N, C-alpha and C positions, 0 to 999 in steps of 0.2 A: 503493499500500500503504500502510495505517494506520501511523505511525511507534510504537515500542515504545516504553508506559512504563515508565518504570525504577523501582527498588525507593525507597518514601517515605522521606525523610529525618525523624528525630524531633526534634521542637524544643519543649522543655517539656512534652513527653509527647501532641504531637499530630503525627502525620502528615502530612509536607507532600508533595505528589507533585511531583517536579522535572521539570515539563513547561515546553516552550515554545508560544507561543501557537498556531503552527501543529499541535502535538500535542493542546494542549486542544480545538482546534476538531475536530479528527479524532475525539477520544472524545465529543465531544457529540453530532456527528454520528451516531456509532454505537449510542449509548443511544438517541437518536430513531427509527432505522432497526429497533430491536432492540424498540422498542415498550414498552420498559420504561422504570418511572419511577426517576429517577436526581435524586442532590440534588449539587450542583457549588458548595462553598464556596470564599471566599478567605480568607486571613489576612494580616496585618500585625504588625507590634511591640503596635499598642494590642490586636488583637483576642486577641493571646495574652495578653498581659497579665490582661485580661478574664476569660480561661479560667482564667487562673490560680488564682482565688478563685470561681469560678462552676461549679459542678460540673455545670448542665443544658448551659451552653455548650460545655463538654467534651465532654460526651455528643452533641452536636449534629455538634460539629466531628468526632469519632471517628466517629460512625455515616456522616458523608458518603461517596458514591460517589467523588467527588475534590476534593480541595483542593489549592489553586493560591497561589501564591506572588505578594502584591501590595505588596512593601516591600522595600526594601534591607536593613532591619534584622534581618529574616528570613533573607536572603540569609547575611549576615555571621553570623548565630546558626548556621546551616548549617553553614557553615565552621567554626567554633567546636566543632561537634558532631563534626567527621568527616563531613561530608557536602558534597552540591555540587546547587544549586540554580541551573540556567543563565541564567535570567532572572526577573525581576519582570513581573508581567502587570497594568497597573494599567487600571480602566473608564474613566477619562479619554481613553485612545487606544482600549484596545480594543473597547468598544461598538460603535464604526463598523465593524471588522472582522467582531465577531458579526453585526452586522445584514445587512453582505455575504454573510457566509456563509449566513445564514437566506434572504436573497434568492435567490441562488444554487440553493438547493437545495430551496426553496420550502417553509421550513419555516415555522410561524406564530408570533409573539411577543406576548405580554401583558406591557404594563409597570406595574407596581404599586409606589407610593410616592411620597414627595414631598410637596409643598404641591398642595392642588388647581389644577390648570391645568398644571403642570409637565409630568406624565410624557405629556401630549398634544402640548406642544410639544415634547417630545423627540423623539415619534411621528413629529411632521410632520418635523420636522429630518432623520430618520435616513430617512422616506422619500422626502424630498426628495433624497438623495445615492443612496438605494438605491430606484430607483420601484417595481421588481418585491416590493418587501419588503411579507409580509402582516402586518399589525395587526391581532392579534382583538381588542383590547381594551386600555382603560387606566383605572385606577383612581387616584386620590389615595392617599396612607398616614393621613391625617388620619380613621381610622375607630376604632371601640371595638374594640379585638385580642385582646380578654379572652376565651375559650374559651366557647362557648355565646352571646354574645350575639349579638343580632339582628342588628347591624350587620355583625358577624366573618361570620355565617350565611350574609348577604346577598353579601358579598365572593367567599365561595367557591362560591358557588351562581353567580354572575355568572363566574368564571374557570372554573368547570367547563362552562358553557353554551356558553362561548368555545372549549374544548378545544382551548389553544395546544400546541404544541411546545415551546415555551419560555416559562417564566415566570420573568420579571428581578422581583426583590424588590428594592426601595431604601429601607430604613426607618432605616439605621443599625446599628451594632453597638452590642449583641448584640440588638436586637429582631428585626432582621430573622431571625438565625440562627433565635432563640427561636420565633418565629413560624413558620416553616416545620418545625421539630421539633415542635410541637405537630398542625399539621396536614397535614403532609404526606401522608399516609396517604388525606386525604379529596379531595388536589387530583389532579385527572386528567392535568395537566399533564407531557408525558413527562419534560422534564428544566426543574428548578428551581432558578434561582442567585440566590445576593445581590450586590447592587452597590452598598451605601451611598449616596454621592451622585450616583449617576452619571447621574440623568437633572436634575438642577442641571448638571451639565457638558454633557450632550448637549443641553440645552436652550437653552444660552447664558447661566444664570444664575450660573453659577460661575465665573469665569476661572482658569486657570492661572496659575502663577509663569513665570518667563523660563527657556526652555529651558538655559540655564546651568545654573541649578539643577534641573531637572526630568530632566536627562538626564544629570547626573554625582551621583546618590546623594542628593540635599539636595530632594526634593520637599518634605519636611515640612517644611524651612524657609521654601520659598515659601508651603504653605498656611498657615504661622503668623504670615507677613507678612501674608497676606489674610483672616485670622479669626484674630486674635490673643486677642480675648478668650473666646473659644470653645474655642480649642484649645493654649494656653498649657500648661495645666495635661499633657493629654495628651503633648505632645512634651519640655518642659521637665523634667517628671519623670518622664513615663512612658519615655520612651526611654530613661535611664540606670539607671531601677528594671528594666528588660528587659535590659539588657545585664549587670546584675547576678546575675538571675535565671538566666540563660543560663549564666554563669560557673561559679554554685554549681551546676547543674544538673550540667554538663560536669567540675567538679571532683571533686562528691561522689556523684554519681549521681541523686540527685532534692534537690530541695527541702524 
C-alpha cells in the first residue's frame, strides 16, 4: 500500500511535502502509472533564498505536484515554523535509489543537464549498477534555453521523441525550475524532476565530503570545502540570511 503523504509544511511561503524517500518513490510511481504529467521539485535553503526574491521561481515551486526537502536547513526551518519534515533527500544518495526503482518497475529515464559528456557517464554508471535500467536518452545542459530558440526546440523534440517516464533535469537552481516552468506543458515525460548537480555526482566528477559531515547535517560545510570559490557566498552569507528570514516569518507572519 502506498504510504500516505502528510500535509505540506509551509516554509517562507513555499509548501514542502514531509515525505521520506520511500514515500517519494511511491508517489512518483503512482504519477507514472496514472499517466499524468507531474512535476517534482526539491528545496534547500539556497532555493528558498532565491524564491524569496524571484516571483517566477515561487510560482514554479507552488505549482509543483510535490516538493521535497533536500537540506537540513529546511528541516530546521520547518521545526521553527511548527512543522516536521522526517528526513532530507539528497540526490547524491537518492539518484541511485531512483534508478533502482525505475529499473525494477520498467520506467525509462532521460537525463538532461551538466557539461557535455557528464550525463552520458552518469547514465553509464547508473546502468552498470542497475543493468535493467532503460535510459531513454541524455543531453547536456549547455544549450540556448531561451523559449523558442532553435536549440531549445530541438531539445524538447528529442525528449518527446524518446517519451520517457522520468525526465531528470540538472541545470542548477533556479535555471532548472524556471526551464521546467516554461516548458512543462510541452514535455511528454510523465514525471519531471530537478536535480542540480545530480549528474556530476552520479558520473563521479564531483565527490562528496566525509561521512562525519554529510551524515550529521553538515553537508554544506563539506561542499564548501570542496568548492569554496563557487559556494562561499551561498553558505556563509546565504545560510544565516535564510535563518533570519525564517525567524522573521515565524514571528511576524510574513517578511
